[in-house]
Structures are given as C-alpha cells and as structure tokens.
KEMILUM-801342 format. One record per residue: x negated, y negated, z of N, C-alpha, C in turn. Coordinates in steps of 0.05 Angstrom, whole numbers, padded with zeros to 5 digits, always signed. Layout:
BEGIN
XYZXYZXYZ
...
***
This chain:
BEGIN
+00352-00361+00222+00344-00376+00246+00323-00398+00238
+00324-00420+00252+00306-00442+00246+00277-00435+00250
+00271-00417+00268+00244-00409+00274+00231-00392+00252
+00248-00383+00233+00237-00367+00212+00223-00383+00190
+00226-00409+00190+00215-00427+00170+00197-00447+00183
+00174-00452+00169+00155-00471+00181+00162-00500+00175
+00178-00505+00155+00186-00532+00148+00211-00532+00130
+00220-00556+00124+00245-00558+00108+00240-00547+00079
+00216-00551+00068+00210-00541+00041+00212-00510+00041
+00201-00498+00062+00202-00469+00064+00231-00459+00064
+00248-00472+00080+00276-00464+00082+00290-00468+00055
+00285-00491+00042+00299-00497+00017+00291-00478-00005
+00265-00470-00006+00257-00451-00027+00270-00424-00023
+00272-00415+00002+00284-00389+00007+00314-00390+00001
+00327-00413+00006+00355-00415-00002+00358-00413-00032
+00340-00427-00047+00342-00425-00076+00337-00396-00086
+00318-00383-00073+00312-00355-00080+00336-00337-00075
+00349-00341-00052+00373-00325-00046+00395-00329-00067
+00399-00354-00075+00420-00361-00095+00412-00348-00122
+00387-00350-00129+00378-00338-00155+00381-00308-00154
+00374-00295-00132+00377-00266-00130+00406-00257-00132
+00424-00273-00120+00453-00267-00121+00463-00271-00150
+00454-00291-00164+00462-00295-00192+00452-00272-00209
+00428-00263-00205+00417-00241-00220+00432-00216-00215
+00439-00211-00189+00454-00187-00182+00482-00187-00195
+00495-00210-00195+00521-00211-00207+00520-00207-00237
+00499-00219-00250+00497-00216-00279+00492-00187-00286
+00475-00173-00271+00470-00145-00277+00495-00128-00272
+00511-00135-00251+00535-00120-00246+00556-00125-00267
+00557-00149-00278+00577-00156-00298+00570-00145-00325
+00545-00149-00333+00537-00140-00360+00526-00112-00361
+00519-00101-00338+00508-00074-00337+00480-00072-00349
+00466-00095-00352+00440-00095-00365+00419-00108-00346
+00395-00100-00350+00373-00111-00334+00369-00140-00340
+00366-00156-00320+00362-00185-00322+00333-00191-00316
+00319-00204-00334+00291-00210-00330+00288-00230-00307
+00268-00226-00289+00265-00245-00266+00260-00273-00275
+00245-00277-00297+00238-00304-00305+00263-00321-00313
+00285-00308-00318+00310-00322-00325+00321-00336-00300
+00311-00328-00276+00321-00339-00251+00299-00352-00235
+00279-00363-00249+00258-00378-00235+00271-00402-00220
+00261-00407-00196+00272-00429-00180+00254-00454-00183
+00229-00450-00191+00211-00473-00195+00206-00476-00225
+00208-00500-00235+00205-00506-00263+00185-00529-00267
+00171-00527-00290+00153-00549-00298+00164-00561-00323
+00172-00586-00322+00185-00599-00344+00165-00616-00360
+00165-00642-00354+00149-00661-00369+00119-00657-00362
+00103-00664-00382+00074-00666-00378+00065-00692-00390
+00060-00712-00373+00054-00739-00382+00026-00747-00376
+00015-00764-00393-00012-00774-00389-00012-00796-00368
-00029-00794-00348-00031-00815-00328-00060-00824-00324
-00064-00847-00313-00090-00858-00309-00094-00865-00279
-00117-00857-00268-00122-00863-00240-00152-00866-00237
-00160-00888-00226-00189-00893-00221-00205-00895-00246
-00193-00904-00268-00207-00906-00293-00208-00881-00310
-00198-00859-00300-00198-00834-00315-00169-00825-00320
-00165-00813-00343-00138-00804-00350-00136-00774-00347
-00112-00764-00341-00106-00736-00338-00077-00731-00344
-00070-00705-00347-00043-00697-00352-00030-00688-00326
-00008-00701-00319+00007-00694-00295+00031-00677-00302
+00035-00655-00289+00057-00637-00294+00079-00641-00273
+00103-00645-00282+00126-00649-00264+00138-00623-00255
+00136-00618-00229+00146-00593-00217+00173-00600-00205
+00194-00585-00212+00220-00589-00201+00231-00563-00190
+00245-00566-00168+00259-00543-00156+00284-00554-00141
+00307-00546-00150+00331-00557-00139+00333-00587-00143
+00336-00602-00122+00339-00631-00124+00312-00645-00121
+00290-00631-00117+00264-00643-00112+00245-00640-00135
+00226-00659-00137+00205-00657-00157+00180-00670-00147
+00157-00662-00158+00131-00673-00151+00113-00670-00175
+00094-00688-00178+00075-00687-00200+00048-00678-00190
+00037-00659-00204+00010-00649-00198-00006-00645-00223
-00032-00649-00221-00050-00645-00244-00062-00617-00243
-00074-00609-00265-00084-00582-00267-00105-00576-00245
-00123-00595-00240-00144-00590-00220-00132-00584-00192
-00108-00595-00186-00095-00590-00161-00083-00562-00160
-00072-00553-00183-00064-00525-00184-00088-00507-00179
-00110-00514-00191-00135-00497-00189-00144-00496-00160
-00144-00519-00146-00153-00519-00118-00133-00504-00100
-00107-00506-00107-00088-00490-00091-00093-00461-00093
-00098-00451-00117-00104-00423-00121-00130-00415-00107
-00150-00433-00108-00176-00427-00094-00172-00426-00064
-00156-00444-00053-00151-00444-00024-00137-00419-00015
-00117-00410-00030-00103-00386-00023-00121-00362-00024
-00139-00361-00044-00158-00339-00046-00177-00339-00022
-00185-00362-00012-00202-00364+00011-00188-00357+00036
-00162-00365+00038-00147-00359+00062-00140-00329+00064
-00134-00317+00041-00125-00290+00040-00142-00274+00020
-00167-00268+00027-00185-00254+00008-00177-00226+00001
-00159-00214+00017-00150-00187+00010-00123-00186-00005
-00113-00210-00012-00088-00212-00027-00093-00214-00057
-00075-00205-00073-00076-00209-00102-00061-00235-00107
-00075-00257-00107-00063-00283-00112-00058-00286-00142
-00034-00294-00150-00027-00297-00178-00047-00315-00193
-00053-00309-00218-00073-00325-00233-00061-00350-00245
-00078-00369-00252-00070-00393-00267-00084-00393-00293
-00075-00409-00313-00089-00410-00339-00117-00420-00335
-00135-00411-00352-00163-00419-00350-00167-00447-00359
-00191-00458-00353-00198-00484-00363-00203-00482-00393
-00207-00506-00405-00213-00507-00433-00239-00492-00438
-00240-00476-00459-00265-00463-00467-00282-00482-00483
-00308-00475-00486-00326-00492-00501-00317-00493-00530
-00305-00472-00540-00295-00472-00568-00273-00492-00571
-00255-00493-00552-00233-00513-00553-00243-00541-00553
-00263-00546-00536-00274-00573-00535-00289-00580-00561
-00302-00560-00573-00316-00565-00598-00297-00571-00620
-00274-00557-00620-00255-00561-00642-00238-00587-00638
-00229-00590-00613-00211-00613-00608-00225-00637-00598
-00251-00635-00591-00267-00656-00580-00253-00670-00557
-00250-00696-00557-00239-00710-00534-00209-00706-00531
-00196-00695-00551-00167-00691-00549-00160-00665-00537
-00179-00650-00526-00173-00623-00516-00153-00624-00493
-00156-00644-00475-00138-00646-00452-00110-00654-00460
-00107-00666-00484-00082-00676-00493-00069-00659-00515
-00082-00637-00522-00071-00621-00544-00044-00609-00535
-00024-00612-00552+00003-00604-00544+00006-00574-00540
-00008-00559-00557-00007-00530-00555-00018-00521-00528
-00041-00532-00520-00053-00525-00494-00035-00533-00471
-00023-00557-00473-00006-00567-00452+00019-00549-00448
+00032-00542-00471+00056-00525-00469+00049-00497-00458
+00026-00487-00466+00018-00461-00455+00013-00462-00425
-00001-00483-00417-00006-00487-00388+00020-00490-00372
+00039-00505-00383+00064-00509-00370+00077-00482-00363
+00078-00464-00383+00091-00438-00379+00076-00421-00359
+00049-00421-00361+00033-00404-00344+00032-00415-00315
+00031-00441-00312+00032-00453-00285+00059-00449-00272
+00080-00449-00289+00107-00443-00278+00108-00415-00268
+00097-00396-00282+00097-00368-00273+00081-00366-00247
+00058-00380-00246+00041-00380-00222+00057-00388-00197
+00071-00411-00199+00086-00421-00176+00108-00403-00168
+00123-00392-00188+00145-00374-00181+00136-00348-00170
+00113-00338-00178+00102-00314-00166+00094-00319-00137
+00085-00344-00131+00078-00351-00104+00103-00352-00086
+00124-00365-00096+00148-00369-00079+00163-00343-00074
+00159-00322-00089+00172-00297-00084+00154-00278-00069
+00129-00285-00064+00110-00268-00049+00119-00267-00020
+00119-00243-00008+00129-00240+00019+00114-00256+00040
+00088-00262+00035+00072-00277+00055+00063-00304+00044
+00054-00305+00020+00045-00331+00008+00067-00351+00006
+00092-00342+00004+00114-00360+00002+00118-00376+00028
+00108-00365+00050+00111-00378+00076+00086-00394+00084
+00067-00396+00066+00042-00411+00071+00048-00441+00069
+00042-00455+00090+00049-00484+00092+00033-00500+00071
+00010-00491+00063-00006-00506+00043+00010-00506+00017
+00024-00484+00010+00041-00484-00014+00064-00504-00011
+00075-00506+00013+00097-00525+00017+00087-00553+00015
+00063-00559+00024+00052-00586+00022+00046-00592-00008
+00039-00572-00023+00034-00576-00051+00059-00584-00066
+00082-00573-00057+00108-00578-00070+00122-00602-00058
+00111-00614-00038+00124-00637-00025+00116-00663-00038
+00136-00679-00046+00131-00704-00059+00119-00725-00039
+00102-00742-00050+00090-00763-00033+00067-00753-00016
+00058-00729-00019+00036-00718-00003+00011-00720-00019
-00010-00731-00007-00036-00733-00020-00050-00705-00018
-00055-00693-00041-00068-00667-00041-00096-00669-00031
-00109-00691-00035-00136-00695-00025-00137-00693+00006
-00117-00705+00019-00115-00703+00048-00110-00674+00057
-00094-00660+00042-00089-00632+00049-00115-00616+00048
-00131-00620+00027-00156-00606+00023-00176-00612+00045
-00173-00636+00058-00191-00644+00080-00178-00639+00107
-00157-00624+00108-00144-00618+00134-00159-00596+00148
-00156-00593+00174-00171-00573+00189-00166-00544+00179
-00142-00539+00168-00136-00512+00158-00156-00504+00137
-00164-00522+00119-00182-00516+00097-00211-00520+00106
-00216-00543+00119-00244-00548+00127-00254-00529+00148
-00236-00516+00163-00244-00497+00183-00249-00469+00172
-00246-00465+00146-00251-00438+00135-00281-00432+00135
-00288-00407+00138-00317-00400+00135-00327-00404+00107
-00353-00408+00104-00364-00412+00078-00359-00388+00059
-00359-00365+00071-00353-00341+00055-00332-00324+00069
-00314-00313+00054-00293-00296+00067-00305-00272+00082
-00330-00265+00076-00342-00242+00090-00347-00249+00120
-00346-00274+00127-00348-00282+00155-00320-00286+00168
-00300-00275+00155-00273-00278+00166-00267-00255+00185
-00246-00260+00201-00238-00239+00220-00223-00217+00206
-00220-00194+00219-00206-00171+00206-00177-00179+00199
-00167-00167+00178-00140-00173+00169-00119-00163+00189
-00100-00181+00193-00076-00174+00209-00051-00177+00192
-00054-00173+00166-00031-00175+00149-00012-00152+00153
+00014-00155+00148+00032-00133+00150+00023-00109+00133
+00024-00086+00144+00015-00062+00130-00012-00052+00139
-00028-00070+00151-00054-00062+00161-00052-00049+00188
-00072-00034+00196-00071-00020+00221-00069-00039+00245
-00081-00063+00242-00081-00082+00264-00054-00095+00267
-00037-00094+00246-00011-00107+00247+00011-00090+00260
+00005-00064+00263+00026-00046+00274+00032-00053+00303
+00058-00057+00308+00066-00063+00335+00062-00092+00344
+00054-00109+00325+00050-00137+00333+00076-00152+00336
+00079-00167+00357+00103-00183+00361+00099-00211+00352
+00074-00220+00350+00068-00247+00341+00064-00248+00310
+00069-00271+00297+00065-00273+00269+00035-00267+00262
+00029-00255+00240+00001-00249+00234-00014-00274+00228
-00038-00277+00239-00054-00301+00234-00066-00300+00206
-00078-00322+00198-00091-00323+00172-00114-00303+00171
-00117-00290+00149-00137-00270+00147-00165-00282+00149
-00168-00306+00138-00195-00319+00137-00201-00334+00162
-00186-00331+00184-00193-00344+00209-00220-00334+00218
-00237-00352+00227-00265-00345+00234-00269-00348+00264
-00290-00335+00273-00298-00338+00301-00328-00336+00302
-00339-00341+00326-00369-00342+00328-00381-00314+00323
-00367-00293+00331-00378-00266+00327-00379-00259+00298
-00357-00265+00283-00356-00259+00254-00377-00275+00239
-00382-00300+00248-00400-00317+00233-00429-00308+00236
-00435-00292+00257-00462-00283+00261-00469-00256+00247
-00449-00244+00235-00453-00219+00221-00468-00224+00195
-00490-00211+00189-00505-00216+00165-00490-00208+00140
-00495-00221+00118-00482-00215+00093-00496-00191+00080
-00480-00172+00070-00492-00148+00058-00501-00153+00029
-00518-00136+00020-00526-00136-00009-00508-00117-00024
-00498-00125-00047-00481-00108-00063-00496-00084-00074
-00523-00085-00073-00540-00063-00084-00544-00041-00063
-00536-00047-00038-00540-00027-00018-00521-00003-00022
-00530+00021-00018-00512+00044-00021-00492+00047+00002
-00468+00056-00005-00448+00061+00015-00449+00090+00024
-00450+00094+00050-00452+00121+00060-00425+00135+00062
-00406+00121+00073-00380+00133+00077-00360+00121+00057
-00356+00134+00034-00338+00125+00013-00312+00140+00015
-00290+00125+00017-00264+00138+00018-00255+00144-00011
-00247+00168-00017-00239+00175-00044-00217+00158-00056
-00198+00149-00039-00176+00133-00050-00186+00106-00061
-00207+00094-00049-00217+00069-00059-00233+00074-00085
-00247+00096-00086-00261+00103-00111-00241+00107-00134
-00219+00121-00128-00199+00125-00149-00186+00098-00157
-00182+00081-00138-00170+00055-00143-00188+00038-00161
-00214+00039-00155-00233+00023-00171-00235+00035-00200
-00236+00061-00202-00237+00073-00229-00212+00067-00245
-00189+00068-00232-00164+00062-00247-00163+00033-00255
-00172+00015-00238-00172-00014-00244-00190-00020-00267
-00214-00008-00267-00233-00012-00290-00221-00001-00316
-00208+00022-00314-00195+00033-00338-00172+00015-00348
-00157+00005-00329-00134-00013-00335-00145-00038-00348
-00166-00050-00337-00176-00075-00347-00188-00071-00375
-00203-00050-00379-00215-00044-00406-00193-00039-00426
-00172-00026-00418-00150-00019-00437-00136-00045-00446
-00130-00062-00427-00116-00087-00434-00133-00106-00450
-00158-00110-00440-00176-00129-00454-00186-00118-00480
-00192-00092-00481-00205-00081-00505-00185-00069-00525
-00161-00063-00517-00142-00050-00536-00117-00067-00540
-00103-00071-00518-00077-00085-00521-00080-00114-00530
-00097-00129-00516-00101-00157-00524-00113-00159-00552
-00131-00142-00558-00144-00143-00585-00124-00137-00607
-00106-00117-00603-00086-00111-00623-00065-00133-00624
-00058-00145-00601-00039-00167-00601-00050-00190-00617
-00075-00197-00613-00087-00219-00629-00088-00212-00658
-00093-00187-00665-00094-00179-00693-00066-00182-00706
-00045-00173-00692-00018-00176-00702-00011-00206-00705
-00019-00222-00686-00013-00250-00686-00028-00263-00710
-00053-00255-00715-00068-00266-00737-00056-00258-00764
-00047-00233-00766-00035-00224-00791-00009-00239-00797
+00007-00243-00776+00032-00258-00780+00026-00287-00787
+00005-00298-00776-00003-00325-00783-00011-00327-00812
-00026-00307-00822-00034-00306-00850-00009-00302-00868
+00010-00286-00859+00035-00282-00874+00051-00308-00875
+00051-00322-00853+00065-00348-00853+00053-00367-00873
+00026-00368-00874+00012-00385-00893+00018-00377-00921
+00019-00351-00927+00026-00341-00954+00054-00349-00961
+00073-00347-00942+00100-00356-00948+00101-00386-00954
+00085-00402-00940+00085-00430-00945+00075-00436-00973
+00053-00423-00981+00042-00428-01008+00061-00418-01030
+00073-00394-01025+00090-00383-01045+00116-00400-01049
+00127-00409-01026+00151-00426-01028+00145-00452-01043
+00122-00465-01037+00116-00489-01051+00111-00484-01081
+00098-00462-01088+00094-00455-01116+00120-00450-01130
+00138-00434-01118+00164-00429-01131+00180-00454-01134
+00181-00471-01115+00196-00496-01117+00185-00514-01138
+00158-00515-01141+00146-00531-01162+00151-00518-01189
+00150-00491-01191+00155-00478-01216+00183-00481-01226
+00202-00483-01207+00230-00487-01215+00235-00513-01230
+00218-00533-01224+00221-00559-01237+00211-00559-01266
+00195-00538-01273+00184-00537-01300+00202-00520-01319
+00220-00506-01308+00237-00489-01324+00261-00505-01335
+00266-00503-01361+00288-00518-01373+00315-00504-01371
+00317-00478-01375+00344-00465-01371+00353-00470-01342
+00376-00481-01338+00385-00488-01311+00389-00463-01294
+00399-00441-01306+00404-00417-01291+00378-00405-01279
+00357-00404-01296+00331-00393-01287+00319-00412-01266
+00321-00438-01271+00309-00457-01252+00323-00455-01225
+00349-00452-01225+00364-00450-01200+00357-00425-01185
+00353-00402-01200+00346-00377-01187+00319-00379-01174
+00300-00392-01189+00273-00394-01178+00273-00412-01153
+00290-00434-01155+00292-00452-01132+00303-00438-01107
+00324-00421-01112+00336-00407-01090+00316-00387-01077
+00300-00375-01095+00280-00356-01085+00259-00371-01068
+00251-00395-01078+00232-00412-01062+00244-00420-01035
+00270-00426-01035+00283-00434-01010+00284-00410-00990
+00288-00386-01001+00288-00362-00984+00260-00357-00973
+00240-00362-00989+00212-00358-00979+00206-00380-00958
+00215-00404-00963+00211-00425-00942+00225-00418-00916
+00249-00406-00918+00263-00398-00894+00247-00376-00880
+00235-00358-00895+00218-00337-00882+00194-00349-00869
+00183-00370-00881+00160-00384-00869+00168-00397-00842
+00192-00410-00841+00201-00423-00816+00206-00402-00795
+00220-00380-00802+00226-00359-00783+00202-00345-00772
+00182-00342-00790+00157-00329-00781+00143-00347-00761
+00144-00374-00766+00132-00393-00747+00146-00391-00720
+00172-00389-00720+00187-00386-00695+00180-00360-00681
+00176-00339-00696+00168-00313-00685+00141-00315-00672
+00122-00329-00685+00096-00332-00673+00097-00347-00647
+00113-00368-00646+00115-00384-00621+00127-00367-00599
+00148-00352-00606+00161-00335-00586+00142-00312-00576
+00127-00301-00595+00108-00280-00588+00087-00291-00569
+00077-00315-00574+00057-00326-00556+00067-00329-00528
+00092-00339-00525+00103-00345-00499+00112-00320-00484
+00124-00300-00499+00136-00277-00486+00120-00251-00488
+00100-00251-00504+00084-00227-00507+00054-00232-00501
+00043-00252-00515+00014-00257-00512+00007-00266-00484
+00021-00286-00474+00015-00297-00448+00019-00277-00425
+00041-00261-00425+00043-00241-00404+00021-00220-00405
+00014-00211-00430-00008-00192-00432-00034-00203-00422
-00040-00228-00428-00064-00241-00418-00062-00243-00387
-00038-00248-00377-00035-00250-00348-00041-00223-00335
-00033-00201-00347-00040-00175-00336-00070-00171-00336
-00084-00180-00356-00113-00178-00356-00125-00195-00334
-00114-00218-00329-00123-00234-00306-00119-00220-00280
-00096-00208-00277-00090-00193-00252-00111-00171-00248
-00118-00157-00270-00138-00136-00268-00165-00148-00257
-00173-00171-00267-00197-00184-00257-00195-00191-00228
-00171-00201-00219-00167-00208-00191-00168-00183-00174
-00156-00161-00182-00157-00136-00167-00186-00127-00164
-00202-00130-00185-00230-00122-00184-00245-00139-00163
-00238-00165-00161-00251-00182-00141-00243-00174-00113
-00218-00167-00109-00209-00158-00083-00223-00132-00075
-00226-00113-00095-00240-00088-00089-00269-00093-00083
-00281-00113-00096-00309-00120-00091-00311-00131-00062
-00292-00147-00054-00292-00157-00027-00290-00134-00007
-00273-00115-00012-00270-00091+00005-00296-00076+00006
-00310-00074-00017-00335-00060-00018-00356-00074+00000
-00358-00101-00003-00377-00115+00013-00370-00114+00043
-00344-00115+00049-00336-00112+00077-00343-00084+00088
-00341-00064+00071-00349-00037+00079-00379-00036+00085
-00395-00049+00067-00423-00050+00072-00430-00066+00097
-00415-00087+00101-00419-00103+00125-00412-00087+00151
-00391-00071+00149-00384-00054+00172-00405-00033+00178
-00415-00021+00157-00436-00001+00161-00462-00013+00172
-00468-00038+00162-00491-00052+00173-00488-00058+00203
-00464-00067+00211-00459-00073+00239-00460-00048+00256
-00449-00025+00245-00450+00000+00260-00479+00009+00264
-00495+00006+00243-00524+00014+00245-00538-00004+00265
-00532-00030+00264-00545-00049+00283-00536-00042+00312
-00511-00035+00316-00501-00028+00343-00514-00002+00352
-00518+00017+00334-00531+00042+00342-00560+00036+00350
-00574+00019+00335-00602+00013+00343-00603-00002+00369
-00585-00021+00373-00584-00036+00398-00577-00018+00422
-00559+00001+00417-00550+00020+00438-00574+00038+00446
-00589+00047+00426-00612+00064+00431-00634+00048+00447
-00637+00023+00438-00656+00005+00452-00648+00000+00481
-00621-00004+00485-00611-00008+00512-00616+00016+00529
-00611+00040+00518-00615+00065+00533-00644+00067+00542
-00663+00061+00523-00691+00062+00530-00698+00042+00552
-00687+00018+00550-00692-00002+00571-00681+00006+00598
-00657+00018+00598-00646+00028+00623-00663+00050+00635
-00673+00068+00617-00690+00090+00627-00716+00078+00638
-00727+00058+00624-00752+00045+00634-00746+00031+00661
-00723+00019+00663-00716+00005+00688-00713+00025+00711
-00701+00048+00705-00699+00069+00726-00726+00079+00734
-00743+00083+00714-00770+00093+00720-00786+00072+00737
-00782+00047+00730-00796+00026+00745-00787+00025+00774
-00760+00028+00777-00750+00029+00804-00760+00053+00820
-00763+00076+00807-00773+00100+00820-00802+00096+00829
-00818+00084+00810-00846+00080+00817-00849+00059+00839
-00832+00038+00838-00834+00018+00859-00826+00030+00886
-00807+00047+00885-00798+00060+00910-00820+00078+00921
-00834+00093+00902-00856+00111+00910-00880+00096+00921
-00885+00072+00910-00909+00057+00918-00904+00038+00942
-00879+00036+00950-00872+00019+00972-00881+00032+00999
-00900+00020+01014-00908+00033+01040-00886+00036+01059
-00868+00018+01059-00846+00019+01079-00828+00043+01074
-00825+00051+01050-00808+00074+01044-00820+00099+01055
-00848+00102+01054-00861+00126+01065-00858+00127+01095
-00862+00103+01109-00860+00103+01138-00832+00111+01147
-00813+00100+01133-00785+00106+01140-00779+00137+01136
-00791+00148+01115-00787+00176+01110-00800+00193+01132
-00824+00184+01141-00837+00199+01163-00822+00197+01188
***
C-alpha cells in the first residue's frame, strides 16, 4: 500500500530489498548452501573522488542503489549516524569507521585524508553501515535516511530542519519510548512517534548523576551489562589482539618472501651451470608467487576478517552506551518518583493545614455559634 512508505526513496529501497531477499532465497535453495547477506547488499559505494568546495578539499563517496546515486562526504555520514542516535537513543545504531587517529596523521601528515588504504577501508565500512540501516525494521523507514540517499538534497538544510533542530539537548529529556516491543507500543493503532520527541514536562525533569546509587535494579539488566562488558573485553582484548598478531606475522612472512625471492633471482644470475641457475630462478619465482599470494591473503583478511571483528567491538561499545542511557533513565525515574512522593506528602500536609484552618475559622466565627444556639 502507498501509505506504508513515507516517500519514493523508501518504496524503492524496500523493492530492492525484496528482490535481493528473493535472489538469496533462490541461491540457497539451488546450491543448498548458506549465502552471506553482504553478497546481496542493495546499497553500494563505488568511486571516492577528491572534490573542492569553499577552498577546502575533501573525499566524496559515490553511493549507488539501483538506478540512483548520490555523493556524500565522511562528515555527512558521521552526522547522519549522530542524528539517528539522538532520535533513537534506545536503538543500536550501526557504527561507522572512526576518524583518522593522531598516529595516522603523524605518519601520513597532510595526505591522511587521501591515503588509498584508508579510503578503501572506509568505503567498505560505510557500505556496511548504510546496508545495515536499510534492513533495520525501523531505521529503514526514517525519512532522514531517505533524504541522505536522495540526490540533489543539501545535507546542511536537512540538519537545520525542524526534525533535527527540535530535538532536546540531551536524550534524557526525551519522551518515553513507543518503539515496537515496548510496553507503551502494545495495542497502538498509530505509527510509533520518534523516541526523542520532547515536551515541556520532559524538559523540566532534572538530569541525574551517574554516581547516584540505583535502588531498584532489575536482574536482567545487570546480567545484560555484565555480559556486554565480558563480550567487549573478549573482542578487544583477545580476538582483535590475536587477529592483529596474525596479520603482523603474515606481513613479516610476506616481507621475508620478498627478500628471499629477490636474493634467489639475483643469485641465479651468478651461477654459470645453466641447469643450476634455472633451478634457482624457478625457486625464486615460486617464492615471488608466495609473496604475491600472501599479499592478497592479507588484503582479503583485512576486508573479510579484521573489519567485521572491529565492527563487533564497535557494536559492543554502542550497546554499552545504550545500557548507560537506560541506567541514567532509571536514575531519572527514581528521582522523579522521590520528588513526587515529597510533593505528595507536602500536599497532604497543606490539605490538613487547610482543613484545620477551616475548622478554626468556623469555631471562631460568631455567626456560627448564634446559628447553633
């Protein structure tokens, strides 16, 4: 139905997703093997070209999906992710690649933004980011995402639209979640509003201190936080560290192959017996082939192993942020409940004092005594 989509971009993306899902289903039925979701991505990032605007240069990434394409810079991807996190603070918004580190800037100096390795890595990770958004059951229908993917749209104007400028300064001043699955969403006939929608009552609630103790802790949230911390430490401290060690060892092996191949090829030129020289040369060529294949393996490992593992570590950090938001909301709720209890007690005292004042006024009123007599 037409009412199911907020715009033509929304409809088109869902049509592409349906086609990709059907292709994946057919491939699995035909081959009888699991098909990786990334083989059926509907959004792709192709070229990354250097552009100049307002006297400053930047890298623009070409986003294509179906028959459409649009160019966006990294800072626009970053602001899209930030806006979605502000709009939906209880959602696990997919991560994007980090900015350049100080080490990268120190090594590459002014060429950091144009380094081909960094650009290719960002292309792959930004492509995953967009495809994870378009398959999300709720974020895929967010109109800000559709505006991001629409050609000819000024992203600066989108960021200054009422949807973004009307957000509260902190998500802690947002209204309660009405996302599907929450208690407030049960039985709703209207589409769920944005989680970060604010109102005057929510804006007046004081911000809690993260150091304040929680009185009513639900065991399931404690278990969730403990599991997330264990998950994050395991990925960052064990899996990523071992993956980097393997990658470094393979890099050293590739370097050894390069040196050995060059040495053997040079040594073959010094040997006079043709048979021995040819054998040494063939050995050097085999070592050179191992050097090339090891280089290809390193490139493939980076794209298909290292980056997904790093992505899982980023997801762990995002989950920890969401859990922290829930913790602060819990503290905020307890603070509001305590304030309501104090105000209710104060109101009861005032009502009692008012009743007592009325009784005394009635007792001291001369007219009331005459009437009684």
